[in-house]
N, C-alpha and C positions, 0 to 999 in steps of 0.2 A: 504494500500500500504506500509506504513512504517513498519507495523507489519510483512508483508511478507519479506521485505528487511532485517529486523532484524533477523527473523528466518533463512534466508539464510546465513546471515553473521556469525551467531554463531551456525550453524547446528551441527558441530562435538562435541559441548559441551553436547549434549544429551547422549554421552557415559560416564558412570561413571568413568572408568579408565582414560579417556582423561581429565576429569575435575581434577582428582588428579594430573596427569602429568602437566597440565596447571598451577595449583596452586603452585606446588612445584617448577617448573621452573620460575614462576613469581618472586619468592623470590631469587632463585639461580642466575638468570641472572643479577639481579641488583647487587648482591654481586660480581659477576665476573667482571662487568664493574667498580665497585669501586676499585677492585684490579688492573685492567689494568691501570686505571688513576693513581693510586698511584705508580705503578711500573715504568711506563714511565716517570712520573714526577720526581721520585726519581733518576732514571738514569740520566736524564737531569740535575738535581740539583748536583749530585755527579761529573759529567764529563763536563757539559756544551757543549757537542758534539752532533750534529745531527746524526753523524754516529754511535755513541754509542746507541742512541735510535733505529736506524735501526738494530743494532746488536742484541738488545734484541728481536725485532720482528723476527730476523733470528733464534735465538735459540728456540723461542717458536713455530715457525712454521716449522722448518726443519724436526722434527719428522713426521709432517703431510705428507710432501713430501715423506718421506721414508716408512711410515707405514699405511697411510690411506687406501690404497687398501688391505693391509693385514687385517686391521680392518674389512673391509667389508666382506672378505672371512671368517673370524672368526665368524662374526655376523650371517652368514648363517649356522653355524654349532652348535651354543650353545644357551642356554637359554638367551634371550635378556635382561630380567629384571636383572638377576644376573650379567651379564656383565656390564650393566650400573651402578649398585650399586657398583661393585668393582672399576670401573674407577673413580666414583665420590668420593669414599672413599680416593683414592690416591690424588685427587685434593684438598680435604678438608685437608689432611695432609700437602700438600705443603703450603696452606694458613696459617695453624697454624705455621709452621716453619718460614715463612716470617714475621708473626706478632711478634713472639718471638725475632727474630733477629733485627727487626726494633725498637721494643719497648725497647730493652736493649741497643740500640745504637751500636751494633756490626756488622751491616749489611755492606757488601762491594759489589761492582759491580759484582765481580766474583760469589758471592753467588746468586745474582739475576739471573745471566745467568744460573748457574747450576740448580737452582730450576725451572727456565723457561723451561729448556730442559726436566726435568721430567714432568712438566705440559703439554708440547707439546706431549710427548709420551702417556700420559693418554688420552688427547683429541683426538689423532689419532685413538684410539680404541673406545672411548666413542661416538663420533659424529655419525659414521655410525650406531652404535647400537641404539642410541636414535631415529634417523630418521626412522629406520626400525621398531622400537617398536611402533611408531605412526601409521605406516601403519597397523600393527597387531591389534592395538586397534580400529581404525575407519573403516578400509576396503577401498576398491577402490572408492566407491561412495563419501565418505566424505574426501578423501585424500587431494584434492586440497584446500578444506576449512580448514582442519586441518593444512596443511603446512602454509597457509596464517596466521591463528591465532597464530601458533607457531612463525612465523616471527614477528607478532605483539608483542609477548612477548619480543623477542630479541630487537626489535626496541624501544619498551617502555623502556626496560632496558637501551638501548643506550641513551635514553633521560633522564631517571631518575638517572641511575647509575653514569654517569659522573658528573651530577649536585651535587649529594650527595657526590660523591668521591672528587670532587674539593673542596667542603666546608669542608669535613672531613680532607683532607690533609692540607688545609690552617689553620684550627682551631686546629687540634689535631695531625697532622702528619700521614704519610703513615701507620704506624704500626696499628693504629686503623681501617683503611680501610681494611687492610689484615685480621684483626680479624673479622670484620663484614662479610667478604666473607666466612670465616671458619664456622661461625654460619649459614650462608645461605645454605651451603651444607647439614647440618644436616636436614633442612626442606625438601630439595629435596629428600634425601635418605628416610626419613620417608614416603613421599608420594609414592615412589616406593614400599616400603614394604607393604603399605596398598592396593595395587592393587590386583585384583582378576583374572588377565589375565592368561589363561591356557597356558602351554608350547605349542610351535608351533609343528604342525605335521612334521614328517620327510620329507625333500625334497631332490632333487638331490644335492643341495648345501652341505648337511650334509655329503655326501659321497665323496666329491671332496677334494683332498689334498689342503692345503692352497696356495701353490705356483701355482698349476694348476688353482686354483680359481682366482688368480690374472690375469693369462694369459687369462682366460675366460672373465674377466672384460674388457680387452682391445679389445677382439673380439666383445663384445657387443658395445663398444664405437665406433668402426670403421666399424661395420657391416651394419649400416643404416645411410643414409645421414643426416636425420633430427637429429638423436642422435649425430652424429659427429659434426654437426654445433652447437648444443646446448652445448656440452662438450667443444669445442674449444672456443666458445664465453665466457663461464665461465672462462676457464683457462687463456686466453690471456688478457681479460679485468681485471680480478682479479690481475694478475701478474703485469701489467703495469699501471693500472688506478685506482685500489682500494687499496691505501696504506694510508688510512686516519688515522689509528692508529699511524703512524709515522708522517704524515703531520700536523694533527690538533694541537698537542702541539707546533709544530714549527710555525704554523700560529699565535697562541696566543702569543708566545714569540718574534719571529723575525719579523713578519709582523704587528701585532697589538700592540706589545710592552706592553703586559699585563701579568698577572700571572695565577695561577692555577684556580682561579674562572672563568676567561674568557675562559680558555680551557674547563672547565666543561660546560659552557654556550653554546659555539659553537658546542660541541659534542652533547649536548642535543637538540639543534635546528635541527641538522642533524637527530637525532633520532625521533623528532616530525614529520618531513617529511616522514621518513620511516614508522612510524606508520600509517599515512594517506594512504600511498601506500599499506600497509598490509591489511587495512580495505577495500580498493577498491578491492583487489584480493579476500579477503574472501567473499565479496558480489558477485563477478563474479563467483567464485567457478568453474572455468574451467582452465585447463592447456593448454596454447596456446603458440606455438613457436613464433607467431607474437609478443606476449608481451615480450618475451625474447629479441628480436631484437629491438623493440621500446623502451623498458626500457634501453637497452645498449646505444642506440643512444642518448636518452635524458640525460643519465648519463654522456656521453662524452661531449655533446654540452654545458651543463651548467658548466662543469669544465673549459671550455674555457672562459666562462663568469666570473667565479670565479677568474681566474688567476690574473687579474689586480686590484682586489678590495683591498682597504686598510682601509676601515672604518668598524667598528663593525656591523653597521646596514646592510650594503650591503652584508657582508660576511654571516650574519645570514639568510638573505632573500634567497640568492642563495643556501646556504647549505640546506635549507628546501626543495627546489625544487629538488635538487640532491638526497635527501633522498627518495623522492617519487619514482623517476626513479630507484634508487638502488634496491628497493624491487620488482618493476615490473620486473626488469631484473633477479635478483638472485633467488627469491622465485619461480617465474614461471619456471625457469630452473630446480630446484629441483623436482617439481611436474612432469614436462615433462619427466625427466629421470626415475623417479620411476614408473610412469604409463606405460612407454615404455618397462619396463623389465618384463620377465616372473617371476613366483613366486620364482624359485630357485636362481634367481639373485637379489632378492630384496635388500639384504644387500649390495651387491656389486654395485648396481645402486646408492644407497645412498653414498657409499664410493667414487664412481666416481665423484659425485658432490663435496664432501668434498675435494678430491684431486684437482679438478679443481679450487674450490673456494679458497683454502688455500695452495695448493701444490706449487704454484709459489711465495708465499709470502716471502720465504727466499731471493730469488733474488730481488723481488719487493721492499722489505723494504730497502735493501742496495741501490738499484737503486734510490728510492725516496730520501734517505738521501744524496746520491751523487749529485743528481740534485739540491737539496736545497743548498748544499755546493757550487755548481758551479754557480747557478743563482737565489737562493732564492726560496720561495714557488711559485712565479709567473711562473718560468720556469717549475717547477715540474707539475703544473696544466695544463699548455699549452701542455706539452708532453703527459700527461695522457689523456687529452681530445681528442687529435689528434689520438692517438693509439686506443682508444675505438671506435671512429667513423670509423676508417679504418677497424677494425675487424668486426664490424656490417655490413659495406658495402660489405666486402668479403663474409660474410655468406649469405647475401641477394642475391648476384650474383650467388652463388652456388645453392641456393634453387630455383632460377628462372629457372634453367636448369633441375630441377627434377619435374616430373608430380605430381600434388597435389593428395594425396591419404591418407587415415587414416593409422596410424601405426598399426602393427599387434597386439601389446600387450596392447594398451590402446587408449582412445579417445583423441588423441592429434591432434590439428588442427593448 
């Protein structure tokens, strides 16, 4: 029985190219979180302002709002592996520049913002291409499992990266954390170069102009009720209830009155919960809209429980559970959207998820910073939890009016 569960949990790793992708990103994701911890903490150190932390989140995510859907349209037209290599080379260069500036003591807040903007532009193109590349490698049957395992990478990195990043920042400064991320990108790029994946066959997406491709993405998003509910659940919950990059350093400093080490710890505990959620999804290996709604509901409800907590133990316990529901909500939504899309919209389906998950972050980061300034992290979590529950309830009411039937392009239930 355990052997069967284990085989189902790690089914997509039987693909050689996915093993390379998995290994390269295992290193790169940790480096990325080290850099994020260092950047947010450095801004807080230089300014002492919660709004300044939110502003960094704004400049990093604003390009996703502007260009994620363009990235999906481009991904449907070009060689995916080359596109990912080009984007990650830009991200590696950003990390090198941050490291040099920080280690020489010449870094300023405006430089963090400027390089954060470049980073955001590269990620807007990189993320849809990476998700579509995974589909190309593993195919439809193993996609839900591969999405869950890829999510486990991100969540393990969310657990390990902040812990390492917090220790590195405390012991050696943010410059060393930035340098570590630069090294991690070389590993990911090497793994991509070692893949044997063949170029994709020409699809309708390759002949569609980029702007027309973006318009086609919106027609897909609002052409089927279940796709629309999934997309709006991701967009609205992400915008108003998933601003942890901004809130967790403020929880550490303003609520718990601790330093970078505790910031790293609580972020890692959240990641541990998310890892458990990812392994649950990998074992289930099915894309279910019900999991999107259930995950969103739990994500919101436990933020209401987190809001009044002021002890480290209680914060860690609740954050762990929130991490589980976060993955059930977010990763299920990605698989639902990709499996619902026809082949020529595969990249744009991934970009729709990226746009939904990160496109509202510029507003959400400033929103979260403003709420903390007005009423502390307690107010921010109360508002976030309430909005998440309202969005899920609205989606469930809409679906209750729609006859249950399988979606045309994929086995979504």
